[in-house]
C-alpha positions as CSV (number, residue, x, y, z in Angstrom):
1,M,17.9,31.3,-28.9
2,K,17.2,34.1,-31.4
3,R,17.7,36.6,-28.7
4,A,21.0,34.9,-27.7
5,V,22.2,35.1,-31.3
6,G,21.1,38.7,-31.4
7,S,23.1,39.5,-28.3
8,L,26.3,38.5,-30.2
9,S,25.9,41.6,-32.3
10,S,26.6,43.7,-29.2
11,I,30.1,42.1,-29.1
12,N,32.6,43.5,-31.6
13,P,34.7,40.5,-32.8
14,R,37.6,42.8,-33.8
15,T,38.0,44.3,-30.3
16,A,36.7,41.4,-28.2
17,F,37.4,38.3,-30.4
18,K,38.0,36.0,-27.5
19,A,34.7,36.9,-25.8
20,Y,32.9,36.6,-29.1
21,V,34.3,33.1,-29.8
22,E,33.6,31.9,-26.2
23,T,30.0,33.0,-26.5
24,C,29.6,31.2,-29.9
25,V,31.2,28.0,-28.4
26,S,28.8,28.2,-25.4
27,L,25.8,28.5,-27.7
28,L,26.9,25.7,-30.0
29,S,27.4,23.4,-26.9
30,Y,23.9,24.2,-25.9
31,C,22.6,23.3,-29.4
32,S,24.6,20.0,-29.3
33,N,23.2,18.8,-26.0
34,Q,19.8,20.4,-25.5
35,G,18.8,22.6,-28.3
36,S,17.3,21.7,-31.7
37,I,19.3,21.4,-35.0
38,T,17.2,24.3,-36.4
39,E,18.7,26.6,-33.8
40,G,22.1,25.2,-34.4
41,R,21.9,25.8,-38.2
42,L,20.7,29.4,-37.4
43,L,23.9,29.9,-35.4
44,H,26.0,28.2,-38.1
45,R,24.8,30.7,-40.7
46,H,25.6,33.6,-38.3
47,V,29.2,32.5,-37.8
48,I,29.6,32.1,-41.6
49,K,28.3,35.6,-42.1
50,M,30.7,36.9,-39.5
51,G,33.6,35.1,-41.2
52,I,34.7,33.0,-38.2
53,S,33.3,29.6,-39.1
54,S,36.8,28.4,-40.0
55,D,38.1,29.2,-36.5
56,R,39.2,25.9,-35.1
57,Y,37.3,26.1,-31.9
58,I,34.1,27.1,-33.7
59,A,34.6,24.4,-36.4
60,I,35.1,21.6,-33.8
61,K,31.9,22.7,-31.9
62,L,30.0,22.7,-35.2
63,L,31.3,19.3,-36.0
64,I,30.2,17.9,-32.6
65,M,26.8,19.4,-32.9
66,Y,26.1,17.9,-36.4
67,L,27.6,14.5,-35.2
68,N,25.2,14.5,-32.2
69,H,22.3,15.2,-34.5
70,K,23.5,12.6,-37.1
71,K,23.7,15.1,-39.9
72,S,26.3,13.4,-42.2
73,V,26.1,15.9,-45.1
74,E,27.1,18.8,-42.8
75,V,29.7,16.7,-41.0
76,N,31.5,16.0,-44.4
77,E,31.4,19.7,-45.4
78,I,33.0,20.7,-42.1
79,L,35.7,18.0,-42.4
80,K,36.6,19.4,-45.9
81,D,37.1,22.8,-44.4
82,F,39.8,21.4,-42.1
83,G,41.9,20.9,-45.3
84,G,43.4,17.5,-44.2
85,F,43.6,15.2,-41.2
86,D,42.8,16.8,-37.8
87,L,43.4,14.6,-34.8
88,V,40.7,16.3,-32.6
89,A,38.1,16.1,-35.4
90,W,38.7,12.3,-35.9
91,N,38.5,11.7,-32.2
92,C,35.2,13.5,-32.2
93,M,33.9,11.3,-35.0
94,I,35.1,8.1,-33.1
95,S,33.3,9.3,-29.9
96,A,30.1,10.1,-31.8
97,N,30.0,6.7,-33.5
98,V,30.6,5.0,-30.1
99,Q,27.8,7.1,-28.6
100,H,25.4,6.0,-31.4
101,G,26.5,2.3,-31.1
102,N,28.3,2.2,-34.4
103,L,31.4,0.4,-33.0
104,E,32.5,-1.0,-36.4
105,E,32.5,2.4,-38.0
106,A,34.5,3.7,-35.0
107,V,37.0,1.0,-35.4
108,R,37.3,1.8,-39.2
109,L,38.0,5.4,-38.4
110,F,40.5,4.4,-35.8
111,D,42.4,2.1,-38.2
112,E,42.6,4.8,-40.8
113,M,44.1,7.5,-38.5
114,P,47.7,8.4,-39.4
115,E,48.3,9.3,-35.8
116,R,46.5,8.6,-32.5
117,N,46.6,10.0,-29.0
118,E,45.3,8.8,-25.6
119,V,41.8,10.1,-26.4
120,S,41.6,7.9,-29.5
121,W,42.6,4.7,-27.6
122,T,40.5,5.4,-24.6
123,A,37.4,6.3,-26.7
124,L,37.5,2.8,-28.2
125,S,38.2,0.8,-25.0
126,A,35.5,2.7,-23.1
127,G,33.1,2.3,-26.1
128,F,33.4,-1.5,-26.2
129,M,32.9,-1.6,-22.4
130,K,29.7,0.5,-22.7
131,F,28.2,-2.2,-24.9
132,G,29.4,-5.1,-22.9
133,R,32.2,-6.2,-25.3
134,V,34.7,-6.6,-22.5
135,E,37.4,-8.7,-24.3
136,E,37.6,-6.3,-27.2
137,S,37.8,-3.4,-24.8
138,M,40.7,-5.0,-23.0
139,W,42.5,-5.6,-26.4
140,Y,42.6,-1.9,-27.0
141,F,43.4,-1.0,-23.4
142,E,46.4,-3.4,-23.2
143,R,47.8,-2.0,-26.5
144,N,47.3,1.6,-25.6
145,P,50.7,3.3,-25.6
146,F,49.3,6.4,-23.7
147,Q,47.9,4.7,-20.6
148,N,47.1,7.2,-18.0
149,V,44.6,7.6,-15.1
150,V,41.8,8.3,-17.5
151,S,42.3,5.1,-19.6
152,W,42.7,3.0,-16.5
153,T,39.6,4.5,-14.9
154,A,37.5,4.0,-18.1
155,V,38.2,0.2,-18.0
156,I,37.7,-0.1,-14.2
157,S,34.4,1.8,-14.6
158,G,33.4,-0.5,-17.5
159,F,34.1,-3.6,-15.4
160,V,31.9,-2.3,-12.6
161,R,29.1,-1.3,-15.0
162,N,29.2,-4.8,-16.5
163,G,29.1,-6.6,-13.2
164,Y,32.8,-7.7,-13.1
165,T,33.5,-6.1,-9.8
166,L,36.3,-8.5,-8.8
167,K,38.1,-7.8,-12.1
168,A,37.6,-4.1,-11.5
169,L,39.3,-4.3,-8.1
170,K,42.2,-6.4,-9.4
171,L,42.8,-3.9,-12.2
172,F,42.7,-1.1,-9.6
173,L,45.5,-2.9,-7.6
174,K,47.5,-3.3,-10.8
175,M,47.0,0.4,-11.5
176,L,48.6,1.2,-8.2
177,E,51.5,-1.2,-8.9
178,F,52.2,0.8,-12.0
179,G,52.4,3.9,-9.9
180,I,49.4,5.7,-11.4
181,M,47.6,7.8,-8.8
182,P,43.7,7.4,-8.9
183,N,41.4,10.4,-9.3
184,D,38.0,11.0,-7.9
185,V,36.3,9.0,-10.6
186,T,38.6,6.0,-10.0
187,F,37.8,6.1,-6.3
188,T,34.1,6.4,-6.9
189,C,34.2,3.3,-9.2
190,V,36.3,1.3,-6.8
191,V,34.0,2.1,-3.8
192,R,31.0,0.9,-5.9
193,A,32.9,-2.3,-6.7
194,C,33.5,-3.0,-3.0
195,A,29.8,-2.4,-2.3
196,G,28.7,-4.6,-5.2
197,L,31.1,-7.4,-4.2
198,G,30.2,-7.2,-0.5
199,D,33.9,-7.1,0.4
200,Y,33.7,-4.7,3.3
201,G,37.2,-5.4,4.5
202,L,38.6,-4.2,1.2
203,G,36.1,-1.3,1.3
204,R,37.6,-0.2,4.7
205,S,41.1,-0.4,3.2
206,V,40.1,1.7,0.2
207,L,38.5,4.2,2.6
208,G,41.8,4.5,4.5
209,F,43.6,5.1,1.2
210,I,41.1,7.7,0.2
211,V,41.7,9.6,3.4
212,K,45.4,9.2,3.1
213,V,45.5,10.9,-0.4
214,G,43.0,13.5,0.6
215,F,39.9,12.6,-1.5
216,E,37.5,12.0,1.4
217,N,35.9,15.4,0.9
218,N,35.4,15.0,-2.8
219,L,31.7,15.2,-3.7
220,S,31.6,12.1,-5.9
221,V,33.7,10.0,-3.6
222,S,31.6,11.0,-0.6
223,N,28.4,10.0,-2.4
224,S,29.8,6.5,-3.1
225,L,31.0,6.2,0.5
226,I,27.5,6.8,1.7
227,T,26.3,3.9,-0.5
228,L,29.1,1.7,0.7
229,H,28.3,2.3,4.4
230,L,24.7,1.6,3.7
231,K,25.5,-1.8,2.1
232,M,27.7,-2.6,5.1
233,G,24.9,-1.8,7.4
234,E,26.8,1.1,9.0
235,I,23.9,3.6,9.0
236,D,25.6,5.9,11.5
237,L,28.7,6.2,9.4
238,A,26.7,6.9,6.3
239,Q,24.9,9.7,8.2
240,E,28.3,10.9,9.4
241,V,29.7,11.1,5.9
242,F,26.6,13.1,4.8
243,D,26.7,15.5,7.7
244,G,30.5,16.2,7.1
245,M,30.1,17.0,3.4
246,E,31.0,20.6,2.6
247,E,29.1,20.4,-0.6
248,R,26.1,18.2,-1.5
249,D,24.3,17.6,-4.7
250,V,21.1,15.7,-5.6
251,V,23.1,12.4,-5.6
252,S,24.2,13.0,-2.0
253,W,20.6,13.7,-0.9
254,T,19.3,10.7,-2.8
255,A,22.0,8.5,-1.2
256,I,21.1,9.5,2.4
257,L,17.4,9.3,1.5
258,D,18.0,5.7,0.4
259,V,19.6,5.0,3.8
260,Y,16.2,5.6,5.5
261,V,14.2,4.0,2.7
262,Q,16.2,0.8,3.1
263,M,15.7,0.9,6.9
264,G,12.0,1.2,6.4
265,E,11.9,4.5,8.4
266,L,9.3,6.1,6.1
267,P,8.6,9.3,8.2
268,E,12.3,10.1,8.4
269,A,12.8,9.4,4.7
270,R,9.9,11.7,3.9
271,R,11.4,14.4,6.1
272,I,14.7,14.2,4.2
273,F,12.8,14.1,0.9
274,N,10.9,17.3,1.8
275,E,14.1,19.0,2.8
276,M,16.0,18.2,-0.4
277,P,17.0,21.4,-2.3
278,E,16.9,19.4,-5.5
279,R,15.4,16.1,-6.5
280,N,15.9,13.7,-9.4
281,E,14.1,10.7,-10.9
282,V,15.9,8.4,-8.5
283,S,14.8,10.2,-5.3
284,W,11.2,10.4,-6.5
285,S,11.2,6.7,-7.5
286,A,12.6,5.7,-4.1
287,M,9.8,7.4,-2.2
288,I,7.1,6.2,-4.5
289,A,8.4,2.6,-4.3
290,R,8.6,2.7,-0.5
291,Y,5.0,4.0,-0.1
292,S,3.8,1.4,-2.6
293,Q,5.7,-1.4,-0.7
294,S,4.4,-0.2,2.7
295,G,0.8,-0.4,1.5
296,D,0.1,3.3,1.2
297,S,-0.9,3.2,-2.4
298,I,-2.8,6.4,-2.3
299,E,0.2,8.4,-1.2
300,A,2.4,6.7,-3.8
301,L,-0.1,7.7,-6.5
302,R,-0.2,11.3,-5.2
303,L,3.6,11.6,-5.2
304,F,3.7,10.2,-8.8
305,G,1.3,12.8,-9.9
306,Q,3.4,15.6,-8.3
307,M,6.5,14.1,-9.9
308,V,5.0,14.3,-13.4
309,R,3.6,17.8,-12.8
310,D,7.1,19.0,-11.7
311,G,8.5,17.9,-15.1
312,F,10.4,14.7,-14.1
313,K,10.3,11.7,-16.4
314,P,9.5,8.4,-14.5
315,N,12.0,5.6,-15.1
316,I,11.2,1.9,-15.5
317,S,11.5,1.3,-11.7
318,C,9.1,4.2,-11.0
319,F,6.5,2.9,-13.5
320,S,6.8,-0.6,-11.9
321,S,6.1,0.8,-8.4
322,I,3.2,2.9,-9.5
323,L,1.6,0.1,-11.4
324,S,1.9,-2.1,-8.3
325,A,0.2,0.6,-6.3
326,L,-2.6,0.9,-8.8
327,A,-3.1,-2.9,-8.7
328,C,-3.6,-2.6,-4.9
329,L,-6.1,0.2,-5.5
330,E,-7.8,-1.7,-8.4
331,D,-7.7,1.6,-10.3
332,L,-8.2,0.4,-13.9
333,R,-8.7,3.8,-15.4
334,V,-5.4,5.3,-14.3
335,G,-3.7,1.9,-14.9
336,M,-4.8,1.9,-18.5
337,S,-3.6,5.5,-18.8
338,I,-0.1,4.5,-17.5
339,H,-0.1,1.5,-19.9
340,G,-0.9,3.9,-22.8
341,H,2.1,6.1,-21.8
342,V,4.6,3.2,-21.6
343,I,3.5,2.1,-25.0
344,K,4.0,5.6,-26.3
345,I,7.6,5.7,-25.0
346,G,8.3,2.2,-26.2
347,I,9.0,0.3,-22.9
348,E,5.9,-1.9,-22.8
349,G,7.9,-5.0,-23.7
350,E,10.2,-4.6,-20.7
351,V,9.7,-7.4,-18.3
352,F,9.8,-5.1,-15.3
353,I,6.9,-3.2,-16.8
354,G,5.0,-6.2,-18.1
355,S,4.8,-8.1,-14.8
356,P,3.2,-5.3,-12.7
357,L,0.9,-4.5,-15.7
358,I,-0.3,-8.1,-15.7
359,D,-0.8,-7.9,-11.9
360,M,-2.8,-4.6,-12.3
361,Y,-5.1,-5.9,-15.0
362,C,-5.8,-9.2,-13.1
363,K,-6.5,-7.5,-9.8
364,C,-9.0,-5.3,-11.7
365,G,-10.6,-8.5,-13.1
366,K,-9.3,-8.1,-16.6
367,T,-7.4,-11.3,-17.2
368,E,-7.8,-11.1,-21.0
369,A,-5.9,-7.8,-20.9
370,G,-3.3,-9.3,-18.5
371,R,-2.8,-12.2,-20.9
372,W,-2.4,-9.8,-23.8
373,V,0.4,-8.0,-21.9
374,F,2.0,-11.4,-21.0
375,D,2.0,-12.5,-24.7
376,S,3.6,-9.1,-25.7
377,I,6.6,-9.5,-23.4
378,S,9.5,-10.3,-25.7
379,E,11.7,-12.0,-23.0
380,R,9.6,-13.4,-20.2
381,N,11.2,-14.3,-16.9
382,V,9.8,-16.4,-14.0
383,V,8.2,-13.3,-12.5
384,S,6.0,-12.6,-15.5
385,W,5.0,-16.3,-15.7
386,N,4.2,-16.2,-11.9
387,S,2.2,-13.0,-12.3
388,M,-0.1,-14.5,-15.0
389,V,-0.6,-17.7,-13.1
390,A,-1.5,-15.8,-9.9
391,G,-3.8,-13.5,-12.0
392,Y,-5.8,-16.4,-13.3
393,S,-5.9,-18.0,-9.9
394,L,-7.2,-14.8,-8.3
395,N,-10.1,-14.6,-10.8
396,G,-11.1,-18.3,-10.3
397,Q,-9.8,-19.4,-13.7
398,L,-8.0,-22.4,-12.4
399,E,-7.9,-24.4,-15.7
400,E,-6.1,-21.5,-17.4
401,A,-3.8,-21.1,-14.3
402,T,-2.9,-24.8,-14.3
403,E,-2.3,-24.9,-18.1
404,L,0.0,-21.9,-17.9
405,F,1.7,-23.3,-14.8
406,E,2.6,-26.5,-16.7
407,Q,4.3,-24.4,-19.4
408,I,6.6,-22.4,-17.1
409,P,10.1,-23.2,-18.4
410,K,11.8,-23.1,-14.9
411,R,9.5,-22.9,-11.9
412,N,10.6,-21.5,-8.6
413,N,9.1,-21.5,-5.1
414,I,6.8,-18.5,-6.0
415,S,5.5,-20.4,-9.0
416,W,4.3,-23.3,-6.8
417,N,2.9,-20.9,-4.2
418,A,0.9,-19.1,-6.9
419,I,-0.9,-22.2,-8.1
420,I,-1.3,-23.6,-4.5
421,T,-2.8,-20.2,-3.3
422,G,-5.2,-20.3,-6.3
423,Y,-6.6,-23.7,-5.3
424,V,-6.9,-22.6,-1.6
425,Q,-8.7,-19.3,-2.5
426,N,-11.1,-21.2,-4.7
427,E,-11.6,-23.9,-2.0
428,H,-10.2,-26.8,-4.0
429,C,-8.5,-28.1,-0.9
430,D,-8.1,-31.7,-2.1
431,K,-6.2,-30.4,-5.1
432,V,-4.0,-28.3,-2.9
433,L,-2.5,-31.3,-1.1
434,E,-2.0,-33.1,-4.5
435,V,-0.1,-30.1,-5.9
436,F,1.9,-29.8,-2.7
437,N,3.0,-33.4,-3.1
438,E,4.1,-32.7,-6.7
439,M,6.1,-29.7,-5.4
440,L,8.0,-32.0,-2.9
441,L,8.6,-34.6,-5.7
442,S,10.1,-31.8,-7.9
443,G,12.7,-31.1,-5.3
444,E,11.5,-27.6,-4.6
445,T,11.7,-26.7,-0.9
446,P,8.5,-25.2,0.6
447,N,8.8,-21.9,2.4
448,Q,6.7,-20.3,5.1
449,F,4.2,-18.9,2.6
450,T,3.7,-22.4,1.1
451,F,3.0,-24.0,4.5
452,S,0.7,-21.1,5.4
453,S,-1.5,-21.9,2.4
454,I,-1.3,-25.7,2.8
455,L,-2.3,-25.4,6.5
456,R,-5.2,-23.2,5.5
457,A,-6.4,-26.0,3.2
458,C,-6.0,-28.6,6.1
459,A,-8.0,-26.3,8.3
460,S,-10.8,-26.1,5.7
461,L,-10.9,-29.9,5.5
462,A,-10.5,-30.3,9.3
463,S,-7.7,-32.8,8.3
464,L,-5.9,-33.0,11.6
465,E,-3.6,-35.9,10.6
466,K,-2.4,-34.1,7.4
467,G,-1.9,-31.0,9.5
468,K,0.2,-32.9,12.0
469,N,2.4,-34.3,9.2
470,L,2.9,-30.8,7.9
471,H,3.9,-29.6,11.4
472,G,6.6,-32.3,11.4
473,K,8.0,-31.1,8.1
474,I,7.9,-27.5,9.4
475,I,9.9,-28.4,12.5
476,K,12.4,-30.3,10.3
477,L,12.9,-27.2,8.1
478,G,13.3,-25.0,11.3
479,I,10.6,-22.5,10.4
480,Q,8.1,-23.3,13.1
481,Y,8.8,-20.0,14.8
482,E,8.0,-17.8,11.8
483,V,5.0,-15.7,12.5
484,F,3.1,-16.7,9.3
485,V,3.7,-20.4,9.9
486,G,2.9,-20.2,13.7
487,T,-0.3,-18.4,12.9
488,A,-1.4,-20.9,10.3
489,L,-0.6,-23.8,12.7
490,T,-2.6,-22.1,15.4
491,D,-5.6,-21.7,13.0
492,M,-5.3,-25.3,11.6
493,Y,-5.3,-27.0,15.0
494,A,-8.2,-24.8,16.3
495,K,-10.4,-25.5,13.2
496,S,-9.6,-29.2,13.5
497,G,-10.9,-29.2,17.1
498,D,-7.5,-29.7,18.8
499,I,-7.6,-26.5,20.8
500,E,-4.8,-27.6,23.2
501,S,-2.3,-28.0,20.4
502,S,-3.4,-24.7,19.0
503,K,-2.7,-23.0,22.3
504,Q,0.7,-24.7,22.6
505,V,1.8,-23.5,19.2
506,F,0.5,-20.0,20.0
507,D,2.3,-19.8,23.4
508,R,5.6,-20.9,21.8
509,M,5.5,-18.2,19.1
510,P,8.3,-15.7,19.9
511,E,6.6,-13.0,17.8
512,K,2.9,-12.5,17.3
513,N,1.0,-10.1,15.1
514,E,-2.7,-9.1,15.1
515,V,-3.5,-12.0,12.9
516,S,-1.9,-14.5,15.3
517,W,-4.0,-13.1,18.2
518,T,-7.1,-13.1,16.1
519,A,-6.6,-16.7,15.1
520,M,-6.3,-17.9,18.7
521,I,-9.2,-15.8,20.0
522,Q,-11.4,-17.0,17.1
523,G,-10.2,-20.6,17.8
524,F,-11.4,-20.4,21.4
525,A,-14.7,-18.9,20.3
526,D,-15.3,-21.6,17.6
527,N,-14.7,-24.3,20.1
528,G,-17.2,-22.9,22.6
529,L,-14.5,-21.4,25.0
530,A,-15.9,-17.8,25.1
531,N,-14.4,-17.0,28.5
532,E,-10.9,-18.1,27.4
533,A,-11.3,-16.0,24.2
534,L,-12.2,-12.9,26.2
535,I,-9.4,-13.5,28.7
536,L,-6.9,-13.8,25.8
537,F,-8.2,-10.6,24.3
538,E,-7.7,-8.7,27.6
539,E,-4.2,-10.2,27.8
540,M,-3.5,-8.9,24.3
541,E,-4.6,-5.4,25.3
542,M,-2.4,-5.3,28.4
543,T,0.8,-7.1,27.4
544,S,1.3,-7.5,23.7
545,G,1.5,-3.9,22.4
546,V,-0.7,-5.0,19.5
547,A,-3.6,-2.7,19.0
548,P,-7.0,-4.4,18.5
549,S,-8.2,-4.4,14.9
550,E,-11.5,-4.9,13.2
551,L,-10.8,-8.6,12.8
552,V,-9.9,-9.0,16.5
553,F,-13.2,-7.3,17.6
554,L,-15.1,-9.5,15.1
555,A,-13.6,-12.6,16.8
556,V,-14.5,-11.2,20.3
557,L,-18.1,-10.4,19.3
558,F,-18.4,-13.8,17.8
559,A,-17.3,-15.4,21.1
560,C,-19.9,-13.3,23.0
561,S,-22.6,-14.2,20.5
562,H,-22.1,-18.0,20.6
563,C,-21.9,-18.0,24.4
564,G,-24.7,-15.7,25.2
565,L,-22.6,-12.9,26.7
566,V,-25.0,-10.1,25.7
567,D,-23.8,-7.3,28.0
568,K,-20.2,-7.9,27.3
569,A,-20.8,-7.9,23.5
570,L,-22.6,-4.5,23.8
571,L,-19.7,-3.2,25.9
572,Y,-17.0,-4.3,23.4
573,F,-19.1,-3.0,20.5
574,K,-19.4,0.5,22.0
575,S,-15.7,0.6,22.9
576,M,-14.6,0.0,19.3
577,E,-15.2,3.6,18.3
578,R,-15.1,5.3,21.7
579,V,-11.8,3.8,22.9
580,Y,-10.0,2.5,19.8
581,G,-11.3,4.8,17.1
582,I,-12.4,1.8,15.0
583,K,-15.6,2.4,13.1
584,P,-17.8,-0.8,13.3
585,R,-18.6,-2.4,9.9
586,G,-21.5,-4.5,8.8
587,R,-20.2,-7.7,10.2
588,H,-19.7,-6.2,13.7
589,Y,-23.4,-5.0,13.6
590,T,-24.5,-8.5,12.5
591,C,-22.7,-10.1,15.5
592,V,-24.5,-7.8,17.9
593,V,-27.9,-8.6,16.2
594,D,-27.0,-12.3,16.5
595,V,-26.1,-12.1,20.2
596,L,-29.4,-10.2,20.9
597,A,-31.5,-12.6,18.9
598,R,-29.9,-15.7,20.4
599,S,-30.8,-14.4,23.9
600,G,-34.4,-13.7,23.0
601,R,-34.2,-9.9,22.9
602,L,-35.8,-9.8,19.5
603,T,-37.5,-6.3,19.7
604,E,-34.1,-4.8,20.8
605,A,-32.4,-6.6,17.9
606,E,-34.9,-5.3,15.4
607,E,-34.5,-1.7,16.7
608,F,-30.7,-2.1,16.6
609,I,-31.0,-3.1,12.9
610,N,-33.3,-0.2,12.0
611,A,-30.9,2.3,13.7
612,M,-27.8,1.1,11.7
613,P,-26.0,4.0,9.9
614,F,-26.0,2.0,6.6
615,Q,-27.8,-0.8,4.8
616,P,-27.8,-3.9,7.1
617,E,-26.2,-7.1,5.8
618,V,-28.5,-9.9,4.7
619,N,-27.0,-12.0,7.5
620,A,-28.2,-9.5,10.1
621,W,-31.8,-10.1,9.0
622,A,-31.2,-13.8,8.8
623,A,-29.8,-13.8,12.4
624,L,-33.0,-12.0,13.6
625,L,-35.2,-14.4,11.7
626,S,-33.4,-17.4,13.2
627,G,-34.0,-15.9,16.7
628,C,-37.7,-15.5,15.8
629,N,-37.8,-19.2,14.9
630,T,-36.1,-20.2,18.2
631,Y,-38.4,-18.1,20.3
632,K,-41.5,-18.5,18.1
633,N,-42.1,-14.8,17.5
634,E,-44.3,-14.8,14.4
635,E,-44.9,-11.0,14.3
636,V,-41.2,-10.0,14.1
637,A,-40.5,-13.0,11.9
638,E,-43.0,-11.9,9.2
639,R,-41.6,-8.3,9.2
640,T,-38.0,-9.7,9.1
641,A,-38.9,-12.2,6.3
642,R,-40.3,-9.4,4.1
643,K,-37.1,-7.5,4.5
644,L,-35.0,-10.6,3.8
645,W,-37.0,-11.4,0.7
646,E,-36.5,-7.9,-0.7
647,L,-32.7,-8.3,-0.3
648,T,-32.3,-11.9,-1.4
649,E,-35.0,-13.0,-3.9
650,K,-32.8,-15.7,-5.2
651,N,-31.6,-17.0,-1.8
652,S,-33.5,-19.8,-0.1
653,A,-32.2,-19.1,3.5
654,G,-34.8,-16.6,4.4
655,Y,-37.7,-18.7,3.1
656,V,-36.4,-21.8,5.0
657,L,-36.1,-19.8,8.2
658,L,-39.6,-18.4,7.9
659,S,-41.0,-21.9,7.0
660,N,-39.3,-23.3,10.2
661,T,-40.8,-20.5,12.3
662,Y,-44.3,-21.3,11.0
663,A,-43.7,-25.0,11.6
664,S,-42.7,-24.4,15.2
665,A,-46.0,-22.5,15.7
666,G,-48.0,-25.2,14.0
667,R,-49.1,-23.0,11.2
668,W,-48.8,-25.7,8.5
669,S,-50.9,-23.9,5.9
670,D,-48.4,-21.0,6.0
671,V,-45.5,-23.5,5.8
672,S,-47.1,-24.9,2.6
673,K,-47.5,-21.4,1.1
674,V,-43.8,-20.6,1.7
675,R,-42.7,-23.9,0.3
676,K,-44.9,-23.3,-2.8
677,L,-43.4,-19.8,-3.2
678,M,-39.9,-21.4,-3.1
679,R,-40.9,-23.9,-5.9
680,E,-42.3,-21.1,-8.0
681,K,-39.1,-19.1,-7.7
682,G,-37.0,-22.2,-8.4
683,L,-35.3,-22.1,-5.0
684,K,-34.0,-25.2,-3.2
685,K,-32.6,-25.6,0.2
686,N,-28.9,-26.5,0.1
687,G,-28.2,-29.9,1.7
688,G,-26.1,-30.2,4.8
689,C,-22.6,-31.5,4.5
690,S,-20.2,-33.2,6.9
691,W,-16.8,-34.9,6.5
692,L,-14.8,-37.4,8.3
693,E,-11.1,-38.3,8.0
694,V,-10.4,-42.0,8.0
695,R,-6.9,-43.4,7.4
696,N,-5.6,-40.1,6.1
697,E,-8.5,-39.8,3.6
698,V,-11.2,-37.2,3.9
699,N,-14.8,-38.6,3.2
700,S,-17.6,-36.1,2.5
701,F,-21.3,-36.7,3.1
702,Y,-24.2,-34.7,1.9
703,S,-27.8,-34.8,3.0
704,E,-29.9,-37.3,1.1
705,D,-26.9,-38.2,-1.0
706,G,-26.1,-41.9,-1.7
707,C,-23.1,-41.3,-4.0
708,H,-20.4,-42.5,-1.6
709,S,-18.9,-45.8,-2.7
710,H,-19.7,-47.5,0.6
711,S,-23.0,-45.8,1.2
712,T,-25.0,-49.1,1.5
713,E,-22.7,-50.4,4.3
714,I,-22.6,-46.9,6.0
715,Y,-26.4,-46.6,6.1
716,W,-26.8,-50.2,7.3
717,I,-24.4,-49.5,10.2
718,L,-26.2,-46.2,11.0
719,E,-29.6,-48.1,11.1
720,L,-28.0,-50.7,13.4
721,L,-26.6,-48.0,15.7
722,M,-30.0,-46.2,15.8
723,S,-31.7,-49.5,16.6
724,E,-29.2,-50.1,19.5
725,M,-29.7,-46.6,20.8
726,M,-33.4,-46.9,20.8
727,S,-33.1,-50.3,22.6
728,V,-31.0,-48.6,25.3
729,K,-33.5,-45.8,25.6
730,N,-36.5,-48.1,25.9
731,S,-34.8,-50.2,28.5
732,E,-34.3,-47.1,30.7
């Protein structure tokens, strides 16, 4: 700035006064909009020294600069130098007060003006619109004696900005009736109004008028037309407008980028983003949001970092997207850093920031921090309430979740889903059905996600009757063909033992994803139908177009394991990485150990475990020990038990398996030693559990437990049945 002021000395104001004044005006405009007041004062002193501070153009620019920086003392001094009323100066003061939100002061100045022009009236009507005071804006607009295209456009724009799109379009038609020709700003606002209202018929009419009057190549109008075509679903026309533009700016590129972002075509959107000659906060936010929504949180975070390094300031939408990505990554450190930044810039109380912050903290296991954020949101909406309920549920704090759920001022479908999902995740399946009934009584209609959770609870309880009742409700609502619902029904019927109904639901699904196929394959395997599971897997490979995933292979290996198909299991396991590029995980290795151990190939199973590229799961050693118990291999059992003890000192499973192995071999002294060791460590074998549904009520029974209200009668009937069975056996 000092060098810029110094360059003025090279211009002689006497011989090149116009150039000198234009340079001063340009520098003062910079100080008003971007520079500091210190630089502006430096320039002010310079023009005083040169004797041109009283020049009207210079004085107006000085006034605007001090008004923008709210320097009232300097403003009053400059006004005195005008030597009386100056219409332009007063209009500048009205505009500045409007800009700073001082509408009452702007009105006072307006009322004191001895004369006014179109700028005075339009400044007030536009100012009231800016702050949502629509009726007052219209009062000044209707009394404006200088109505022109600018004043009409200011009010139309205000209506659109405040969400009154229909009023904006009506005022546009009235403007045409008065014979006032729209300009590019008018057309831009009207096209946005058509898009916001969803009146695409009117949009096409406006488009025809735009072409008729020759504004179709205007940059601003073309940008709004791209958005309109996008809202109308006319992607090709949006692309056509973009391709035909003689000039494009960052808004044009961002609009066409939004076309592909909305379509979900991420690779094409990224190509356009990379080709953009200029980017703004909106284009960066669009890409970050799309990566976050598509599950690629790492790329969203990488783009955010690049955006900040390039000097762009993230907006609220961008912060919301990146916090969602960090929640998925469970990256507490970076999340806290972002939180600190939003506090610094004063937007931590925004509900669109608060809700993803709650989500991030809760997914990182910090529900106390999430609750602190929740309590700090000044105006909570249902999203923030739902986020906190879901956060408590995720972390197993069901009492807190239920208490908060009861306090939600107005619940929606997602509120109910959040608490239901919490009970399902924490295996409180009886409570799930109770809350679901409350939801129905409240008048809230369940959606596909609700039924997916409820059916999961029924599957856990093996409650076939309740599952069938839910199936009836699903058919009544017409959502039985939704992929999430169909998958949940398939799983519920399979886990309840009704494999025929499970297969019927699966076959009728018009769309199936990898989870659907996995549920059906697992269902066959769980019900002892290994061959059917493998046939279905091969059908999926050949006909579905769905690539096998880790979960699918887990179901296939499980089927092989429980039906003794050792060679097939080894073949599928080897094909995971060789054919499909899927690296087997611990559970896949455990399935192979299990299939080898079940078939008596204990040495091979032990070698397989020792050759694993990572630490074996506890269940792998437990599967081998179980095989040793079945085939009475004490040597391998003792080595396996030692490994198992090292991994699970506080788990009774390994001790019980070894004890059973010794018992099968008749080594009772060793059985006694193992049992003694369990007592010393305070370990107990968990009792077996079974349940039975009678008259739509699930009854649970635990080993050596007499707590059931009808236990006396139940055990009496069991003894009677045992007696009858023994009689039949003896008679044979």
